[in-house]
C-alpha positions as CSV (number, residue, x, y, z in Angstrom):
1,M,4.4,-12.9,-9.2
2,K,1.7,-10.2,-9.5
3,K,-0.5,-11.9,-6.9
4,V,2.5,-12.2,-4.5
5,I,3.3,-8.5,-4.9
6,Q,-0.3,-7.5,-4.3
7,E,-0.5,-9.6,-1.2
8,A,2.7,-8.1,0.1
9,G,1.0,-4.7,0.0
10,C,2.6,-1.5,1.1
11,H,3.3,0.4,4.3
12,I,2.4,4.0,5.2
13,V,5.4,5.5,6.9
14,P,6.2,9.0,8.3
15,T,8.7,11.0,6.4
16,G,10.2,12.4,9.6
17,Y,9.8,16.0,8.7
18,E,6.2,17.0,9.7
19,E,3.5,15.1,11.6
20,T,1.3,15.3,8.6
21,D,3.9,14.1,6.0
22,W,3.6,10.4,5.2
23,L,4.6,8.3,2.2
24,L,3.8,4.8,0.8
25,S,6.6,2.3,1.1
26,F,6.8,-0.6,-1.3
27,S,10.0,-2.0,0.2
28,V,8.6,-5.5,0.6
29,A,7.5,-5.7,-3.0
30,E,10.9,-4.3,-4.1
31,L,12.7,-7.0,-2.2
32,I,10.5,-9.7,-3.7
33,L,11.2,-8.4,-7.2
34,A,14.9,-8.0,-6.5
35,H,15.2,-11.7,-5.7
36,T,13.8,-12.5,-9.2
37,L,16.5,-10.7,-11.1
38,T,19.3,-12.6,-12.7
39,N,22.9,-11.6,-12.0
40,E,23.1,-9.7,-15.3
41,Q,19.8,-7.9,-14.6
42,W,21.0,-7.0,-11.1
43,Y,24.3,-5.7,-12.5
44,L,22.5,-3.5,-15.1
45,Y,20.1,-2.3,-12.4
46,S,23.0,-1.2,-10.2
47,I,24.7,0.6,-13.0
48,T,21.5,2.4,-14.0
49,K,20.9,3.4,-10.4
50,F,24.4,4.8,-10.1
51,L,24.2,6.7,-13.4
52,I,20.9,8.3,-12.4
53,K,22.3,9.3,-9.0
54,Y,25.5,10.7,-10.6
55,H,23.5,12.7,-13.2
56,C,21.2,14.1,-10.6
57,S,24.0,15.2,-8.3
58,T,26.1,16.8,-11.0
59,N,23.1,18.7,-12.4
60,K,21.8,19.6,-9.0
61,I,18.5,17.8,-9.6
62,E,16.5,17.3,-6.4
63,G,13.5,15.3,-5.5
64,I,14.5,11.9,-6.9
65,K,15.1,9.3,-4.2
66,S,16.6,5.8,-4.4
């Protein structure tokens, strides 16, 4: 799995704000890893993601993305 992820690499994408602002996107690696999760793991991942998003929004925490 590690080799597959390494071979997938990453992309450099513009943030859309400034011409000089770019970020590394690991979306391909994330998809590969997502397909290896069991149903239970995916369920727990989804709940955790929701709880983090809820906590950040209720406490006005910025800078944390998906």
